[in-house]
Phi, psi and omega in degrees: 000132173267125182259119184277151179285153183290169182298318183299318178299315179294325180280331173300314183297320183292326168306313180292316185290313192257347181237323179276301182311319175305339179292349182298320177304309179305310189286324183284339178256342182265342178256116190303313188292335177276316181302328183292332180288346178250016181298326184246013190271140177222106190193152171254122186241129181227142173245125183222173171215135178298134181209103177301342184268356181265143176306325183273355184083000181202160172244157178186166168231138179232161185232132170258119186244122178229106182043056176073005169266130185246137171243126181255129171242090187276142179059039178228132177262134173263133184290331186223065180296162175270327178225137186211132168262109188248119173271147184291342180198162172306315182294325174300315178293321180295315174306308179305308180285357171258014177081012176268078182263125180189187188297329181290338188246348184296138184271162170282138179246123184246149175083016185291350180295337172283065192304306180305311180291318179302311181298316184294322183292318182293327178300317182292322176298323180286326175297321182298311183298321180287325174296304188282341177267002186292144179266336178239156178289147175292169188266320186271149185296321182296318177291326175302313180299315180294320175304308177306309183301313185295319178296318181300311184293317178298323183288314183295310177297322182292316181293316181297316179304310182294328177294317180294337183263011179076026177300128193303306184295307187291321179293321177300317177297316182292322182299326183272357189273129166288184183299102184223149176244133175248133184226156175240142184201158173234128183300130180085000176221071182300333183287351180265354185296153175213159183210170169222129179256130186237141173198120173044049175090351178260153178207155180213130179265145181222154182253136184094182177287142169277117195252352182293321179202168174292133177303146175302322180210137176237133165266104188243130181258146179300315184205181183292323178296317179292324179290315177298329184291324177277313179302335180258008175063035174268317185259162175263128191303315186293319181295319182295321179293316179297324178273357177085013172284334179235127187241121177269105173279080182145181184291135187301330180296341172285322170309307179302321179295307176299322175303317177302314186287328168309309183295327179297313181296314177303318179296323181287329186264002179233000000 
C-alpha cells in the first residue's frame, strides 16, 4: 500500500525545495573558505525525494556549478545529475532537514566518486543546517550578516512558495492584493534586503532592494542584533517595535500580517 504525504508534508517539502535549499548558493558563494572549494568544480548536484505522485517519480532541486558560478533550479528534477542525495520519500527529506537524522531519514548518495565536490557540498549543507538551527545569535558580524540574509531570503521565498501552493490564508491574502511590494531590511545593510511582490493572486520573491518604487510596506530593523532577535524568535515583535529595534515602514496592521506569515513559514521549516 502506498501512503501519500499529507498536505502539510507537501507544503513543508515545497518550502525546502524552493526556499531553503536555494540558500546553498548563498552560503557557497558568501563564505570565502567554502567558495574556494568550488573554484574548479563542474557538476550538476541534486537533492531529491522519491514521490510516486510526481510525473518524474521524484521531486528535487538541483544546482549547476561551473568554476564557482552557481545556477539554482528549484523544485526541478535533473535526470542525470553528477552528484545526488536521494531520499526515499518526501517525509524522509523533511525529517532530515528538520534535524531528525537517523536510518529512516538518511538519503542514498550517488556520484561520491567525485569526492572533492561531494564533500564540499556536504560542508555547505552542514553550514546551512548550523546557521538555521542556531539557538543563539552568532558573535562575529560576517556570520550575523549571512544569517540575516538567509532568513530574509527564506521568508520572502517561503511566503511566495506557500501562495503558489495554495496555502489557504496566504493565497486568499494574495488574491485580494493589488500590486504591492513587502520588504525586509536592516538599516545600513542594503545588500541584505529581500522582498515579495504580490498582485491578484500572483507573487514573486526577490533579493536585494526593490528599486522600481518604494515598497508598500517594509519590516525594517535597527541593526543586525535587532533583526536576529525577531528572526530567531528571541525578541517580541511588539516590544521590539516599542523600543525602536523594529520599525514598520507602513501601517502596523500589515506588519502583524507579514509577521503571521513569517511564523507560518518558520513552523513548517522547523
